[in-house]
N, C-alpha and C positions, 0 to 999 in steps of 0.2 A: 399712476399709467398713463397720462397724456404725454408725457415727455418718453415713455416707452414707444407708443406707438409711433411717438415720430419718428425716434431715431430707426424703428422699423424701415417705415414706410422711405427714407433716404438710405438706407442700406442696400433698399431691395432696387430702388430706384439706380443706386451706382451699380449693384452687382446682377442683382435678378436674382429669382426667386431661387433658382436649383442652386444656386453658388451657397447662399443663404441655407437651405434644405440641408448641405451637404455638410456644412460648417459647422451647423446645430447637433447633425448624427454623430461626427468625429468626436464633438464634445459631449455628448450624454455617454459611446461608446466608451469612452475614455475616464469617465465617471465611473461608470457599472467594472473596468477593471481593477479602479482604483478600489475599490467595495470591497472585490475578492483579495486582494492583495494587501490591505490595511488595515481591513475587516477582520475575514474570517481564515486566511493563511496566519495574518500577523502573530493570533495567538499562541501559537508554536511555541516559538522562542520561549515564551514567559512563561508556557505552564508548567503547573507544580502540579504533581499526584495528589498530593497530602494537602494544597491548599493553603500551605504554611500553616498547618496546624501541625502539635506534638506527635509525634511517630510512637507508634506500637513496640515496645520492647521486644513482645513474642515475637518469633519468627517458624512460622506454622509448614511443617513437614508437606512437600511435596514429591509428587510424581512427574517426570521428566516419561512423556511416548512419544515412541518412534517406529514406525513399521521398515523391517528391511527384505532386503532380497539379493542375496549373493553378491554384497557389494562390500568385496575385502579393503578396496581403500577407505570405507564408511571406517570399521572397524579397528583399521592402522592408523588413521590420521584423527577422525572427529569422536568419533565415541569417545575415546579417552580424556578428551578434553570437555566432554559433557561428566565426564565420572568424574574428575578432579574440579568441578566447581568448591568454590571455595562457601557452603553453604551447610549449618548445624544437622539438617538432617531432610534426607531425599534419596527418590530411588528413580533407576530410571530401566523402563520398564520397553522391553526390545518385542517387538511384534515379528516376529521371523514368518516370513509370507512362503512355503514353499519350496524353502532354499537348499540346494546340494547339500550332499551331506559332509563335506570336507568344510562348507562355509559354516553350518552347525555346529560342527566339532571345536571350531574357530570362537565360537560364540560363547560355546560350553566351555573354553578354557580359559577364556578372556572373563567369565561368571565365576565360575574358581578364585581368580583372584580379586572380582569387586564385592563383596556380599553383598552390595546395592545394587546391582544390577540383577535383576530377573529377566528372560527370554519365556516368550510364552509361545509356540510353533502354531500353523495352520497350514495344514494340506490340501494342495488343493486341486479341484476336482472340474476336468475339461467341458464340465458339461454346464455346472455353474459356478462360473468364474468369479473369483474374489476380488473384489475392489479395493479400497484404502479405503473406504466409511467399514469397510465390515472390520477391517483389518484394525483399524483405530479402535472401534468398537468392543473387539475381542480385549486391544490393551487398556480400557478403560475400565473394563469391570474388572481385569488383573490386576488396577491398582489399587495400593493399599490405602493412601493417601486421596482425601475429600478434595485437595486442589488438584488441579491437574496443567501442566503446560504440555503443548501441542508442537514436533518441530520435525524435520524430513531431513533425510540420506542428504535431500540436495543442498542442504545448507551448516555452515559449524557456527558456535560463538564466535565473537569478538575477543573476550577477554574472560577470566576464570570468574566475573561477577557476575555473567548475564543471569545466572539462574536466582543469584539475591537480589539482583533490582528487579527483574520479572515480577519473584515472589512480593515485595513493595507493593505491587497492583492488589494484591489481597487483599489488601487492611483497607483499599479504598472498597473495593464493590468483586462482585462474581466470575468479572467478563475484564480479563486483561488484556489489551492492544501491546504489540511490541513492533520495532519497525525491521523489515528485510532489506536489507541493500542488497548488489551486487558484486561479485567481487571485483575488485580492481586491477584493470590489466591495461599494458601502454594501448595506446592507438585513438583514433575519432571516435571510431564505432562503440568501445566500450565506453568512451565518456557519455554520447550519448543516448547508449541503452542506460548507463546509471543515471541521465536527468531524468528520464521516462519511468523511472523507476522510486524514484524523488516524487516526482509532481503527483504521480498519484497515490504515493501514500500521502502524499500530503492532504491531497482531498478528503482521500479518507481519514485520517489520523485527524484533521481540523476538524472536522462533521461529529465527529464522537466529541472531541473538545465542549464542541456547540452543546451537545445533547441530541446528536442522530448517530448515533453509531450504524452504522450497515455494511462495513469491509472490514477482516483484520486481514492475519497473513498468515497461511498454516506453517508457515517456516518459525513461525514465532507468536502462538496465541496460546493465552490461559483462561481455562473457566473452571467450575466444582463440579462434580461427582451428581451434586444434587439438583444443579439446575439441567445437567445434560439428563439424566435419567427424567426427570420432570417433563420435557417436552418430546419423552421416548424414541430419543435418540438421535441420530440427523436425518432430515427431510430428505426429499431427492432422491431416496436409494439408486433407481435408475438415470441418474447424470451423474456419470464419471468426476464433478465438480463440485462447489456450492457448501464445502466444508468451510472455509473463512468468508462467507457472505451471507449465503441464500440460512443457511444452519443460525450465523450470528446473528441476522435479524429478527428470529424467534426468541433468541435468550438475551439478546443487548439492550439495557435500557439507560436513559439519561443519567438514570440513580446508583447501575450497577457495574457502569464502565469506566475503566480505569486505563488510563495510556499512560506509558512509559515512556520517555524522551530522555536516552541519555546513549552517547554511543559505547558506551562498554556495554550497554543490554541488548544491543545489536547482535541478527547474526549477517551472513553476510551468504548468499545462492551464489553457486557457482555458477559461470557464460560457458553453457558448451557448445556456442556458435556463434555465428556472426547476423549481421543484418536478418538475413529469413529466417534464421531461429529464433531470433528475440517476437519477431514479425506470427510465427507459430505460434508460439507460449503465450504472447500476448493476446491472440484471435482465441484460443481457449477457454483461456480464463476468462477472456469478456463476453462470452456465452450467455454466462447467467446477467447479465446486465439489465436486459430487456425481462428479467421478475424483480428488479428492485423497483421500491417506492417510487412514487411519481416527482416527489417532493427531490429525490436526491436527483433522477435522470434529469429535473430540469438544473439543477444546482450546476452539473457536469457541461448539460449541454449549453448552458446560459455562457459559461467560463468559455470555453473553449469556442462558441458558437462568435462571440461579443470580440475575444481577441481576431479571429479572421474575418470580421468585418470593420474593426478597428482599422488595420492595417490597408482593408481596400479599400475604405474611405480617402485614407490618407494618401496612399499611391494614387487613387484618382484627383485630389485634388492638386498632390505635385504634378500632374498631368494638365489639368484643364481650367485650373482657378488661377487667378491674377498673383502676381508676386506675394503681395499682403496674407494672401488665406495661404498660399507655401508653405509662405515664411511660419505660421500658425501652425500650420498641419505640423510639418516638420517639427517646430516642438513639443507640440503635445506628443508626438511618438517618442523624440529622446526624453522626455521627460517621463512616460510610463515607463521606459526602458532602464531610465536610472534609478525607478522605483524598484522593477522587479528584478534587475538586479541585486539594488541593496539587499528589500525581504529574504530574496532567494540563498540569498549568502547567507544573514541571521539564520533561519530554516534550517539552511545543511551545515552551516557550523554546529546546530542545534544534533544533528542526526550525525555526526559524525563525516561527514562526505564532504573530504575539499579537493582540488585540483578542477573544479567543476569550473571556474568564473567564466572564462574567456570562453566555452563549450555552449553555457546555458545560454548564449545570447543565440546561437545558432538553431540552440533545440525550440527556442522560443521561438522561432519563425517557422521551424519547420514542424512542429507537433500536431497542429490542427490539420493539417495533410496529410498526415499521418494516419490521423483519428478518424480521416473521412476514406482513406484508403482502408484502414482497419475495419471499419463500417461496411465498404462493397463487398466484401472481402467476406467478412460474417456471414450478410444478408445472401447472396448470390451463389458463395459455395465454404459451407458448413462442414466443422471441421469433422475429420474423423473419428470414432471415437468416445465420439461424447455420450451417447445411449448404452447402456446395457440392454 
């Protein structure tokens, strides 16, 4: 202790208390970032849903449920991919939400060709508009099988093994979380959007692996009918979101949740616009964040906050401190960047997200500012159509 005391006094005399405090803050924030990337997020590449145990050879029947409304493209391109899944026993329940007669006829014709396709039609009432939760509830009641997979018309499977791999999760538990990436398109905007989707998913999936499930993807989510009716269906019925997070938090536990991480078990969501479209979508989806448990909110805020503060301390050190401190701060920043790039590469490879290497560096710098803008926009200008 006396040696450390003398060392501190000599450093304080040479550089002053503010310089030492700034250096200490940079080191602490660097360590916080390492804890996230090398301890929390690093579990994703090595995670196995079966934990190395022998798999059950029986493959349970599964019902796939999707809500459709006048989407001919979905009937022609995506629904055949789901109907053609390589799995011994499954059904696809399509909830037709008041589509036009021509669409319903096309769906009926497709149903005649595929015995494992069933369609349920809901008539819309202008006085009492039907949202996605009620439509899904109709599909869940119509499903023949206990195990359910939920997807949407905005996403499509990446392989014919999607259903088989997701169904493996039911061997582990009654809630199955899968990954949904964004479609691949040329341009920097698409890469940044894909990076953002990866990072949002990494937080949720790594938390579920650690035993704190709080969010899934409505495009790739599984649970059992028993769990669903055990909590009397979806909660927050007057909120036009929350099926994949607020509802999940009522049914998911550390012991009943399985995470499926395989590029062939993913689905990809269509990108319908650019940066503004992505901002509006994230703003709408993140509105439920304020209802999250404090533990989850703290974890997200600490990661983003420590990343932004670490960059700020490094920039301050480069501007104000002596040369040796500048070199140390720059070395810490480069070391963190290398670790983040390596760990994110391992994660992206597990999720099947290629071609994001150099763009991840740009995203890493841009993301905290984007999250601040998102929070301000969500607070000052709430999205329309949130409440029914």
